[in-house]
Every structure is written in C-alpha cells, then in structure tokens.
TIKOLSE-449690 format. One record per residue: residue number from 1; residue in one letter; x, y, z of N, C-alpha, C in turn. Coordinates in nm, 2 decimals, decimal comma. Layout:
BEGIN
kolti k=NUM&r=A&n_c1=X&n_c2=Y&n_c3=Z&ca_c1=X&ca_c2=Y&ca_c3=Z&c_c1=X&c_c2=Y&c_c3=Z
...
END
This chain:
BEGIN
kolti k=1&r=M&n_c1=6,63&n_c2=18,75&n_c3=-14,02&ca_c1=6,59&ca_c2=18,73&ca_c3=-13,88&c_c1=6,44&c_c2=18,72&c_c3=-13,87
kolti k=2&r=A&n_c1=6,37&n_c2=18,79&n_c3=-13,95&ca_c1=6,21&ca_c2=18,79&ca_c3=-13,95&c_c1=6,18&c_c2=18,66&c_c3=-14,00
kolti k=3&r=D&n_c1=6,25&n_c2=18,59&n_c3=-14,10&ca_c1=6,21&ca_c2=18,46&ca_c3=-14,16&c_c1=6,23&c_c2=18,35&c_c3=-14,06
kolti k=4&r=L&n_c1=6,35&n_c2=18,37&n_c3=-13,98&ca_c1=6,36&ca_c2=18,27&ca_c3=-13,87&c_c1=6,26&c_c2=18,27&c_c3=-13,78
kolti k=5&r=L&n_c1=6,23&n_c2=18,39&n_c3=-13,73&ca_c1=6,12&ca_c2=18,40&ca_c3=-13,64&c_c1=5,98&c_c2=18,35&c_c3=-13,69
kolti k=6&r=N&n_c1=5,94&n_c2=18,37&n_c3=-13,82&ca_c1=5,83&ca_c2=18,32&ca_c3=-13,87&c_c1=5,82&c_c2=18,17&c_c3=-13,88
kolti k=7&r=T&n_c1=5,96&n_c2=18,12&n_c3=-13,91&ca_c1=5,96&ca_c2=17,96&ca_c3=-13,93&c_c1=5,94&c_c2=17,90&c_c3=-13,79
kolti k=8&r=L&n_c1=6,00&n_c2=17,96&n_c3=-13,68&ca_c1=5,99&ca_c2=17,91&ca_c3=-13,54&c_c1=5,84&c_c2=17,91&c_c3=-13,51
kolti k=9&r=K&n_c1=5,78&n_c2=18,03&n_c3=-13,55&ca_c1=5,62&ca_c2=18,04&ca_c3=-13,50&c_c1=5,54&c_c2=17,93&c_c3=-13,58
kolti k=10&r=K&n_c1=5,56&n_c2=17,91&n_c3=-13,70&ca_c1=5,51&ca_c2=17,82&ca_c3=-13,78&c_c1=5,52&c_c2=17,67&c_c3=-13,72
kolti k=11&r=A&n_c1=5,65&n_c2=17,65&n_c3=-13,69&ca_c1=5,69&ca_c2=17,52&ca_c3=-13,62&c_c1=5,61&c_c2=17,49&c_c3=-13,49
kolti k=12&r=A&n_c1=5,59&n_c2=17,60&n_c3=-13,41&ca_c1=5,54&ca_c2=17,59&ca_c3=-13,28&c_c1=5,38&c_c2=17,57&c_c3=-13,31
kolti k=13&r=M&n_c1=5,33&n_c2=17,64&n_c3=-13,39&ca_c1=5,18&ca_c2=17,61&ca_c3=-13,42&c_c1=5,15&c_c2=17,47&c_c3=-13,49
kolti k=14&r=D&n_c1=5,23&n_c2=17,43&n_c3=-13,57&ca_c1=5,23&ca_c2=17,30&ca_c3=-13,61&c_c1=5,25&c_c2=17,19&c_c3=-13,51
kolti k=15&r=A&n_c1=5,33&n_c2=17,21&n_c3=-13,41&ca_c1=5,34&ca_c2=17,11&ca_c3=-13,30&c_c1=5,22&c_c2=17,12&c_c3=-13,21
kolti k=16&r=M&n_c1=5,17&n_c2=17,24&n_c3=-13,19&ca_c1=5,03&ca_c2=17,25&ca_c3=-13,11&c_c1=4,91&c_c2=17,18&c_c3=-13,18
kolti k=17&r=A&n_c1=4,91&n_c2=17,20&n_c3=-13,31&ca_c1=4,81&ca_c2=17,13&ca_c3=-13,39&c_c1=4,81&c_c2=16,98&c_c3=-13,38
kolti k=18&r=A&n_c1=4,95&n_c2=16,93&n_c3=-13,39&ca_c1=4,96&ca_c2=16,79&ca_c3=-13,39&c_c1=4,93&c_c2=16,74&c_c3=-13,24
kolti k=19&r=G&n_c1=4,93&n_c2=16,81&n_c3=-13,15&ca_c1=4,91&ca_c2=16,77&ca_c3=-13,01&c_c1=4,76&c_c2=16,73&c_c3=-12,99
kolti k=20&r=S&n_c1=4,67&n_c2=16,79&n_c3=-13,07&ca_c1=4,53&ca_c2=16,76&ca_c3=-13,04&c_c1=4,49&c_c2=16,71&c_c3=-13,19
kolti k=21&r=P&n_c1=4,49&n_c2=16,58&n_c3=-13,20&ca_c1=4,46&ca_c2=16,52&ca_c3=-13,35&c_c1=4,31&c_c2=16,52&c_c3=-13,37
kolti k=22&r=T&n_c1=4,22&n_c2=16,55&n_c3=-13,28&ca_c1=4,08&ca_c2=16,52&ca_c3=-13,32&c_c1=4,03&c_c2=16,66&c_c3=-13,25
kolti k=23&r=A&n_c1=3,90&n_c2=16,69&n_c3=-13,29&ca_c1=3,82&ca_c2=16,80&ca_c3=-13,26&c_c1=3,67&c_c2=16,76&c_c3=-13,25
kolti k=24&r=I&n_c1=3,60&n_c2=16,80&n_c3=-13,15&ca_c1=3,46&ca_c2=16,79&ca_c3=-13,14&c_c1=3,40&c_c2=16,92&c_c3=-13,21
kolti k=25&r=M&n_c1=3,31&n_c2=16,90&n_c3=-13,32&ca_c1=3,24&ca_c2=17,01&ca_c3=-13,39&c_c1=3,10&c_c2=16,98&c_c3=-13,38
kolti k=26&r=F&n_c1=3,01&n_c2=17,09&n_c3=-13,42&ca_c1=2,88&ca_c2=17,06&ca_c3=-13,44&c_c1=2,85&c_c2=17,10&c_c3=-13,59
kolti k=27&r=G&n_c1=2,74&n_c2=17,03&n_c3=-13,64&ca_c1=2,70&ca_c2=17,05&ca_c3=-13,77&c_c1=2,55&c_c2=17,04&c_c3=-13,78
kolti k=28&r=E&n_c1=2,50&n_c2=17,07&n_c3=-13,91&ca_c1=2,36&ca_c2=17,05&ca_c3=-13,94&c_c1=2,35&c_c2=17,00&c_c3=-14,07
kolti k=29&r=V&n_c1=2,24&n_c2=16,91&n_c3=-14,10&ca_c1=2,22&ca_c2=16,85&ca_c3=-14,22&c_c1=2,16&c_c2=16,96&c_c3=-14,31
kolti k=30&r=S&n_c1=2,24&n_c2=16,98&n_c3=-14,43&ca_c1=2,16&ca_c2=17,08&ca_c3=-14,52&c_c1=2,11&c_c2=17,02&c_c3=-14,63
kolti k=31&r=K&n_c1=2,15&n_c2=16,89&n_c3=-14,66&ca_c1=2,08&ca_c2=16,81&ca_c3=-14,78&c_c1=2,09&c_c2=16,67&c_c3=-14,71
kolti k=32&r=A&n_c1=1,99&n_c2=16,59&n_c3=-14,75&ca_c1=1,98&ca_c2=16,45&ca_c3=-14,70&c_c1=2,03&c_c2=16,35&c_c3=-14,81
kolti k=33&r=D&n_c1=2,01&n_c2=16,39&n_c3=-14,95&ca_c1=2,05&ca_c2=16,28&ca_c3=-15,05&c_c1=2,09&c_c2=16,36&c_c3=-15,17
kolti k=34&r=P&n_c1=2,21&n_c2=16,37&n_c3=-15,20&ca_c1=2,33&ca_c2=16,32&ca_c3=-15,12&c_c1=2,35&c_c2=16,40&c_c3=-14,99
kolti k=35&r=L&n_c1=2,42&n_c2=16,34&n_c3=-14,89&ca_c1=2,43&ca_c2=16,39&ca_c3=-14,75&c_c1=2,52&c_c2=16,51&c_c3=-14,77
kolti k=36&r=E&n_c1=2,48&n_c2=16,62&n_c3=-14,71&ca_c1=2,58&ca_c2=16,74&ca_c3=-14,69&c_c1=2,55&c_c2=16,80&c_c3=-14,54
kolti k=37&r=V&n_c1=2,66&n_c2=16,85&n_c3=-14,49&ca_c1=2,66&ca_c2=16,90&ca_c3=-14,35&c_c1=2,71&c_c2=17,04&c_c3=-14,34
kolti k=38&r=I&n_c1=2,66&n_c2=17,13&n_c3=-14,28&ca_c1=2,73&ca_c2=17,26&ca_c3=-14,26&c_c1=2,79&c_c2=17,25&c_c3=-14,12
kolti k=39&r=V&n_c1=2,92&n_c2=17,27&n_c3=-14,12&ca_c1=3,00&ca_c2=17,26&ca_c3=-13,99&c_c1=3,01&c_c2=17,40&c_c3=-13,94
kolti k=40&r=D&n_c1=2,96&n_c2=17,39&n_c3=-13,79&ca_c1=2,98&ca_c2=17,53&ca_c3=-13,73&c_c1=2,95&c_c2=17,65&c_c3=-13,81
kolti k=41&r=Q&n_c1=2,85&n_c2=17,64&n_c3=-13,90&ca_c1=2,81&ca_c2=17,77&ca_c3=-13,98&c_c1=2,92&c_c2=17,83&c_c3=-14,05
kolti k=42&r=R&n_c1=3,03&n_c2=17,75&n_c3=-14,08&ca_c1=3,14&ca_c2=17,79&ca_c3=-14,15&c_c1=3,17&c_c2=17,73&c_c3=-14,29
kolti k=43&r=F&n_c1=3,15&n_c2=17,61&n_c3=-14,30&ca_c1=3,19&ca_c2=17,53&ca_c3=-14,42&c_c1=3,09&c_c2=17,41&c_c3=-14,44
kolti k=44&r=T&n_c1=3,08&n_c2=17,36&n_c3=-14,58&ca_c1=2,99&ca_c2=17,26&ca_c3=-14,59&c_c1=3,08&c_c2=17,13&c_c3=-14,64
kolti k=45&r=L&n_c1=3,03&n_c2=17,02&n_c3=-14,56&ca_c1=3,10&ca_c2=16,89&ca_c3=-14,61&c_c1=3,01&c_c2=16,81&c_c3=-14,69
kolti k=46&r=P&n_c1=3,07&n_c2=16,76&n_c3=-14,80&ca_c1=2,99&ca_c2=16,65&ca_c3=-14,88&c_c1=3,00&c_c2=16,52&c_c3=-14,83
kolti k=47&r=A&n_c1=2,93&n_c2=16,43&n_c3=-14,87&ca_c1=2,92&ca_c2=16,29&ca_c3=-14,81&c_c1=3,06&c_c2=16,21&c_c3=-14,82
kolti k=48&r=D&n_c1=3,15&n_c2=16,24&n_c3=-14,92&ca_c1=3,27&ca_c2=16,19&ca_c3=-14,92&c_c1=3,36&c_c2=16,20&c_c3=-14,80
kolti k=49&r=F&n_c1=3,34&n_c2=16,31&n_c3=-14,73&ca_c1=3,42&ca_c2=16,34&ca_c3=-14,61&c_c1=3,35&c_c2=16,30&c_c3=-14,48
kolti k=50&r=L&n_c1=3,23&n_c2=16,24&n_c3=-14,48&ca_c1=3,15&ca_c2=16,21&ca_c3=-14,36&c_c1=3,15&c_c2=16,05&c_c3=-14,35
kolti k=51&r=L&n_c1=3,17&n_c2=16,01&n_c3=-14,22&ca_c1=3,16&ca_c2=15,87&ca_c3=-14,17&c_c1=3,03&c_c2=15,85&c_c3=-14,10
kolti k=52&r=V&n_c1=2,93&n_c2=15,78&n_c3=-14,16&ca_c1=2,80&ca_c2=15,77&ca_c3=-14,08&c_c1=2,79&c_c2=15,65&c_c3=-14,03
kolti k=53&r=P&n_c1=2,76&n_c2=15,64&n_c3=-13,88&ca_c1=2,74&ca_c2=15,51&ca_c3=-13,82&c_c1=2,59&c_c2=15,45&c_c3=-13,86
kolti k=54&r=E&n_c1=2,60&n_c2=15,33&n_c3=-13,84&ca_c1=2,47&ca_c2=15,25&ca_c3=-13,87&c_c1=2,35&c_c2=15,29&c_c3=-13,80
kolti k=55&r=S&n_c1=2,38&n_c2=15,34&n_c3=-13,68&ca_c1=2,26&ca_c2=15,39&ca_c3=-13,60&c_c1=2,20&c_c2=15,51&c_c3=-13,67
kolti k=56&r=L&n_c1=2,26&n_c2=15,58&n_c3=-13,77&ca_c1=2,19&ca_c2=15,70&ca_c3=-13,82&c_c1=2,15&c_c2=15,67&c_c3=-13,97
kolti k=57&r=I&n_c1=2,15&n_c2=15,54&n_c3=-14,01&ca_c1=2,11&ca_c2=15,49&ca_c3=-14,14&c_c1=1,96&c_c2=15,46&c_c3=-14,14
kolti k=58&r=H&n_c1=1,88&n_c2=15,50&n_c3=-14,23&ca_c1=1,74&ca_c2=15,47&ca_c3=-14,23&c_c1=1,72&c_c2=15,31&c_c3=-14,24
kolti k=59&r=F&n_c1=1,63&n_c2=15,26&n_c3=-14,15&ca_c1=1,61&ca_c2=15,12&ca_c3=-14,16&c_c1=1,45&c_c2=15,10&c_c3=-14,12
kolti k=60&r=E&n_c1=1,38&n_c2=15,02&n_c3=-14,22&ca_c1=1,24&ca_c2=14,99&ca_c3=-14,18&c_c1=1,22&c_c2=14,83&c_c3=-14,22
kolti k=61&r=I&n_c1=1,12&n_c2=14,79&n_c3=-14,16&ca_c1=1,08&ca_c2=14,65&ca_c3=-14,19&c_c1=0,93&c_c2=14,64&c_c3=-14,22
kolti k=62&r=N&n_c1=0,89&n_c2=14,54&n_c3=-14,30&ca_c1=0,75&ca_c2=14,52&ca_c3=-14,33&c_c1=0,71&c_c2=14,40&c_c3=-14,25
kolti k=63&r=L&n_c1=0,61&n_c2=14,42&n_c3=-14,15&ca_c1=0,56&ca_c2=14,31&ca_c3=-14,07&c_c1=0,43&c_c2=14,27&c_c3=-14,12
kolti k=64&r=H&n_c1=0,37&n_c2=14,32&n_c3=-14,23&ca_c1=0,24&ca_c2=14,29&ca_c3=-14,28&c_c1=0,25&c_c2=14,15&c_c3=-14,33
kolti k=65&r=H&n_c1=0,16&n_c2=14,05&n_c3=-14,29&ca_c1=0,16&ca_c2=13,92&ca_c3=-14,34&c_c1=0,04&c_c2=13,86&c_c3=-14,30
kolti k=66&r=S&n_c1=0,02&n_c2=13,74&n_c3=-14,37&ca_c1=-0,09&ca_c2=13,65&ca_c3=-14,35&c_c1=-0,04&c_c2=13,51&c_c3=-14,36
kolti k=67&r=H&n_c1=-0,11&n_c2=13,41&n_c3=-14,30&ca_c1=-0,07&ca_c2=13,27&ca_c3=-14,31&c_c1=-0,18&c_c2=13,19&c_c3=-14,37
kolti k=68&r=E&n_c1=-0,11&n_c2=13,07&n_c3=-14,43&ca_c1=-0,19&ca_c2=12,97&ca_c3=-14,48&c_c1=-0,21&c_c2=12,85&c_c3=-14,39
kolti k=69&r=Y&n_c1=-0,32&n_c2=12,79&n_c3=-14,37&ca_c1=-0,33&ca_c2=12,69&ca_c3=-14,28&c_c1=-0,44&c_c2=12,58&c_c3=-14,33
kolti k=70&r=T&n_c1=-0,43&n_c2=12,46&n_c3=-14,27&ca_c1=-0,51&ca_c2=12,35&ca_c3=-14,34&c_c1=-0,61&c_c2=12,33&c_c3=-14,23
kolti k=71&r=D&n_c1=-0,76&n_c2=12,34&n_c3=-14,28&ca_c1=-0,88&ca_c2=12,34&ca_c3=-14,20&c_c1=-0,93&c_c2=12,19&c_c3=-14,23
kolti k=72&r=D&n_c1=-0,91&n_c2=12,10&n_c3=-14,13&ca_c1=-0,97&ca_c2=11,97&ca_c3=-14,15&c_c1=-1,09&c_c2=11,94&c_c3=-14,06
kolti k=73&r=S&n_c1=-1,16&n_c2=12,06&n_c3=-14,02&ca_c1=-1,27&ca_c2=12,03&ca_c3=-13,94&c_c1=-1,40&c_c2=12,04&c_c3=-14,03
kolti k=74&r=G&n_c1=-1,48&n_c2=11,93&n_c3=-14,01&ca_c1=-1,61&ca_c2=11,94&ca_c3=-14,07&c_c1=-1,61&c_c2=11,89&c_c3=-14,23
kolti k=75&r=S&n_c1=-1,62&n_c2=11,99&n_c3=-14,32&ca_c1=-1,64&ca_c2=11,94&ca_c3=-14,46&c_c1=-1,51&c_c2=11,91&c_c3=-14,54
kolti k=76&r=G&n_c1=-1,43&n_c2=11,83&n_c3=-14,50&ca_c1=-1,31&ca_c2=11,79&ca_c3=-14,56&c_c1=-1,20&c_c2=11,89&c_c3=-14,54
kolti k=77&r=I&n_c1=-1,09&n_c2=11,86&n_c3=-14,61&ca_c1=-0,96&ca_c2=11,93&ca_c3=-14,58&c_c1=-0,96&c_c2=12,05&c_c3=-14,68
kolti k=78&r=N&n_c1=-0,95&n_c2=12,17&n_c3=-14,62&ca_c1=-0,93&ca_c2=12,29&ca_c3=-14,71&c_c1=-0,80&c_c2=12,38&c_c3=-14,66
kolti k=79&r=T&n_c1=-0,74&n_c2=12,43&n_c3=-14,75&ca_c1=-0,64&ca_c2=12,54&ca_c3=-14,73&c_c1=-0,70&c_c2=12,66&c_c3=-14,72
kolti k=80&r=K&n_c1=-0,68&n_c2=12,74&n_c3=-14,61&ca_c1=-0,74&ca_c2=12,87&ca_c3=-14,59&c_c1=-0,63&c_c2=12,96&c_c3=-14,55
kolti k=81&r=Q&n_c1=-0,66&n_c2=13,10&n_c3=-14,55&ca_c1=-0,56&ca_c2=13,20&ca_c3=-14,52&c_c1=-0,62&c_c2=13,29&c_c3=-14,42
kolti k=82&r=T&n_c1=-0,53&n_c2=13,33&n_c3=-14,33&ca_c1=-0,58&ca_c2=13,42&ca_c3=-14,22&c_c1=-0,58&c_c2=13,56&c_c3=-14,28
kolti k=83&r=K&n_c1=-0,65&n_c2=13,64&n_c3=-14,20&ca_c1=-0,67&ca_c2=13,79&ca_c3=-14,25&c_c1=-0,53&c_c2=13,85&c_c3=-14,23
kolti k=84&r=P&n_c1=-0,50&n_c2=13,95&n_c3=-14,31&ca_c1=-0,38&ca_c2=14,01&ca_c3=-14,30&c_c1=-0,35&c_c2=14,06&c_c3=-14,16
kolti k=85&r=A&n_c1=-0,23&n_c2=14,05&n_c3=-14,10&ca_c1=-0,21&ca_c2=14,10&ca_c3=-13,97&c_c1=-0,10&c_c2=14,22&c_c3=-13,97
kolti k=86&r=L&n_c1=-0,12&n_c2=14,30&n_c3=-13,87&ca_c1=-0,01&ca_c2=14,42&ca_c3=-13,85&c_c1=-0,04&c_c2=14,52&c_c3=-13,96
kolti k=87&r=P&n_c1=0,03&n_c2=14,64&n_c3=-13,93&ca_c1=0,00&ca_c2=14,74&ca_c3=-14,04&c_c1=0,05&c_c2=14,72&c_c3=-14,18
kolti k=88&r=E&n_c1=0,00&n_c2=14,76&n_c3=-14,28&ca_c1=0,05&ca_c2=14,74&ca_c3=-14,42&c_c1=0,17&c_c2=14,83&c_c3=-14,44
kolti k=89&r=K&n_c1=0,19&n_c2=14,94&n_c3=-14,38&ca_c1=0,30&ca_c2=15,03&ca_c3=-14,39&c_c1=0,42&c_c2=14,96&c_c3=-14,32
kolti k=90&r=P&n_c1=0,54&n_c2=14,97&n_c3=-14,38&ca_c1=0,65&ca_c2=14,93&ca_c3=-14,30&c_c1=0,68&c_c2=15,02&c_c3=-14,18
kolti k=91&r=I&n_c1=0,74&n_c2=14,96&n_c3=-14,08&ca_c1=0,76&ca_c2=15,01&ca_c3=-13,95&c_c1=0,91&c_c2=15,06&c_c3=-13,95
kolti k=92&r=V&n_c1=0,93&n_c2=15,19&n_c3=-13,91&ca_c1=1,06&ca_c2=15,25&ca_c3=-13,91&c_c1=1,13&c_c2=15,22&c_c3=-13,78
kolti k=93&r=I&n_c1=1,23&n_c2=15,15&n_c3=-13,79&ca_c1=1,31&ca_c2=15,11&ca_c3=-13,68&c_c1=1,41&c_c2=15,22&c_c3=-13,64
kolti k=94&r=R&n_c1=1,48&n_c2=15,27&n_c3=-13,75&ca_c1=1,57&ca_c2=15,38&ca_c3=-13,72&c_c1=1,54&c_c2=15,49&c_c3=-13,84
kolti k=95&r=R&n_c1=1,52&n_c2=15,61&n_c3=-13,80&ca_c1=1,51&ca_c2=15,71&ca_c3=-13,91&c_c1=1,65&c_c2=15,76&c_c3=-13,95
kolti k=96&r=G&n_c1=1,66&n_c2=15,78&n_c3=-14,08&ca_c1=1,79&ca_c2=15,83&ca_c3=-14,13&c_c1=1,82&c_c2=15,98&c_c3=-14,09
kolti k=97&r=L&n_c1=1,92&n_c2=16,04&n_c3=-14,14&ca_c1=1,94&ca_c2=16,18&ca_c3=-14,12&c_c1=1,85&c_c2=16,26&c_c3=-14,20
kolti k=98&r=E&n_c1=1,79&n_c2=16,37&n_c3=-14,15&ca_c1=1,70&ca_c2=16,45&ca_c3=-14,23&c_c1=1,76&c_c2=16,60&c_c3=-14,23
kolti k=99&r=V&n_c1=1,71&n_c2=16,68&n_c3=-14,33&ca_c1=1,76&ca_c2=16,82&ca_c3=-14,34&c_c1=1,71&c_c2=16,87&c_c3=-14,20
kolti k=100&r=G&n_c1=1,80&n_c2=16,95&n_c3=-14,13&ca_c1=1,77&ca_c2=17,02&ca_c3=-14,02&c_c1=1,83&c_c2=16,95&c_c3=-13,90
kolti k=101&r=D&n_c1=1,86&n_c2=16,83&n_c3=-13,90&ca_c1=1,91&ca_c2=16,75&ca_c3=-13,80&c_c1=2,04&c_c2=16,82&c_c3=-13,74
kolti k=102&r=K&n_c1=2,06&n_c2=16,84&n_c3=-13,62&ca_c1=2,17&ca_c2=16,89&ca_c3=-13,56&c_c1=2,27&c_c2=16,77&c_c3=-13,52
kolti k=103&r=L&n_c1=2,40&n_c2=16,79&n_c3=-13,54&ca_c1=2,50&ca_c2=16,67&ca_c3=-13,53&c_c1=2,61&c_c2=16,71&c_c3=-13,44
kolti k=104&r=L&n_c1=2,66&n_c2=16,59&n_c3=-13,39&ca_c1=2,79&ca_c2=16,61&ca_c3=-13,31&c_c1=2,88&c_c2=16,53&c_c3=-13,39
kolti k=105&r=L&n_c1=2,98&n_c2=16,59&n_c3=-13,43&ca_c1=3,09&ca_c2=16,56&ca_c3=-13,52&c_c1=3,23&c_c2=16,55&c_c3=-13,46
kolti k=106&r=L&n_c1=3,31&n_c2=16,45&n_c3=-13,50&ca_c1=3,44&ca_c2=16,43&ca_c3=-13,45&c_c1=3,52&c_c2=16,44&c_c3=-13,58
kolti k=107&r=R&n_c1=3,62&n_c2=16,56&n_c3=-13,57&ca_c1=3,71&ca_c2=16,56&ca_c3=-13,68&c_c1=3,83&c_c2=16,49&c_c3=-13,67
kolti k=108&r=V&n_c1=3,86&n_c2=16,41&n_c3=-13,77&ca_c1=3,97&ca_c2=16,31&ca_c3=-13,76&c_c1=4,10&c_c2=16,39&c_c3=-13,81
kolti k=109&r=Q&n_c1=4,21&n_c2=16,37&n_c3=-13,74&ca_c1=4,34&ca_c2=16,44&ca_c3=-13,77&c_c1=4,36&c_c2=16,48&c_c3=-13,92
kolti k=110&r=G&n_c1=4,40&n_c2=16,61&n_c3=-13,94&ca_c1=4,41&ca_c2=16,65&ca_c3=-14,08&c_c1=4,28&c_c2=16,70&c_c3=-14,14
kolti k=111&r=G&n_c1=4,16&n_c2=16,68&n_c3=-14,07&ca_c1=4,04&ca_c2=16,72&ca_c3=-14,13&c_c1=3,98&c_c2=16,68&c_c3=-14,26
kolti k=112&r=Q&n_c1=4,03&n_c2=16,57&n_c3=-14,30&ca_c1=3,99&ca_c2=16,50&ca_c3=-14,44&c_c1=3,86&c_c2=16,42&c_c3=-14,42
kolti k=113&r=Q&n_c1=3,84&n_c2=16,38&n_c3=-14,29&ca_c1=3,72&ca_c2=16,29&ca_c3=-14,26&c_c1=3,65&c_c2=16,34&c_c3=-14,12
kolti k=114&r=Y&n_c1=3,52&n_c2=16,33&n_c3=-14,11&ca_c1=3,45&ca_c2=16,36&ca_c3=-14,00&c_c1=3,35&c_c2=16,25&c_c3=-13,96
kolti k=115&r=I&n_c1=3,36&n_c2=16,20&n_c3=-13,85&ca_c1=3,27&ca_c2=16,09&ca_c3=-13,79&c_c1=3,16&c_c2=16,16&c_c3=-13,74
kolti k=116&r=I&n_c1=3,04&n_c2=16,12&n_c3=-13,77&ca_c1=2,92&ca_c2=16,18&ca_c3=-13,71&c_c1=2,89&c_c2=16,08&c_c3=-13,60
kolti k=117&r=L&n_c1=2,90&n_c2=16,15&n_c3=-13,47&ca_c1=2,89&ca_c2=16,06&ca_c3=-13,35&c_c1=2,75&c_c2=16,03&c_c3=-13,32
kolti k=118&r=D&n_c1=2,66&n_c2=16,15&n_c3=-13,34&ca_c1=2,52&ca_c2=16,11&ca_c3=-13,30&c_c1=2,45&c_c2=16,24&c_c3=-13,35
kolti k=119&r=R&n_c1=2,30&n_c2=16,23&n_c3=-13,34&ca_c1=2,22&ca_c2=16,33&ca_c3=-13,36&c_c1=2,19&c_c2=16,41&c_c3=-13,24
kolti k=120&r=M&n_c1=2,18&n_c2=16,55&n_c3=-13,23&ca_c1=2,16&ca_c2=16,62&ca_c3=-13,11&c_c1=2,00&c_c2=16,64&c_c3=-13,10
kolti k=121&r=V&n_c1=1,95&n_c2=16,62&n_c3=-12,98&ca_c1=1,82&ca_c2=16,65&ca_c3=-12,95&c_c1=1,80&c_c2=16,74&c_c3=-12,85
kolti k=122&r=G&n_c1=1,68&n_c2=16,83&n_c3=-12,85&ca_c1=1,67&ca_c2=16,93&ca_c3=-12,76&c_c1=1,74&c_c2=17,05&c_c3=-12,78
kolti k=123&r=T&n_c1=1,81&n_c2=17,06&n_c3=-12,90&ca_c1=1,88&ca_c2=17,20&ca_c3=-12,93&c_c1=1,80&c_c2=17,27&c_c3=-13,04
kolti k=124&r=S&n_c1=1,83&n_c2=17,41&n_c3=-13,03&ca_c1=1,75&ca_c2=17,49&ca_c3=-13,12&c_c1=1,84&c_c2=17,55&c_c3=-13,22
END
C-alpha cells in the first residue's frame, strides 16, 4: 500500500512539474572564458548549458582611418593622405559578459539548457 501511495505522489509531482515547463532564475557570471554561471547560488552551469543572445556577445569596430586624395592645385598633381581620423582604439559597441555580471535566466524544460535573457543592472 505504501508503494502505491509513493507512486501516486511521484506521478502527481511529475504532472505538476510538466505543467510549468520553464522557470525564471537568477545567475552570476563566475568565469568569462570559458563562460560559467552560478545559478541562484546553488549550482554552476558551464558554457555547454547556456544559450547566449547576440546582444550579450562582445562586439567592437575600428573606425580609425585616413584617406588618399589627389591634389591638383598649384604645383602639379600629387597624391596626398589626410591625417588619421577618429580614435586609434576600437570602439566597443556591445560589451560581452564579464565576471560579476548578474543575469536573468530562463530554464528550458528539463533543465538541460538555460537561455540568458539579459544582464541585470542596479542589483547588488
């Protein structure tokens, strides 16, 4: 009789778990390369379990440039070059995930993958 009761309890718990296929969780980046996230201060997820959106991937562009032009004023035709323009260092468009970043995660059913929804700001 006790086995039947335990089986029914387990079936009820499994049915409840199946009714909520996803869960919102909080995490913190513990390692940036390779990516690792501590979830709710309980367990650590390696990069294989994490789906990172493009908005959280590091992206920078180099706008430093100069131009060649033809100077045909005065003493013949010369090819000249403008002075370099814009900063020499690349400009960061999106910063990637860094150690200490607080994250909002969506656990996919089964808990085998977690989607990083966004970085949290203003949290301590």
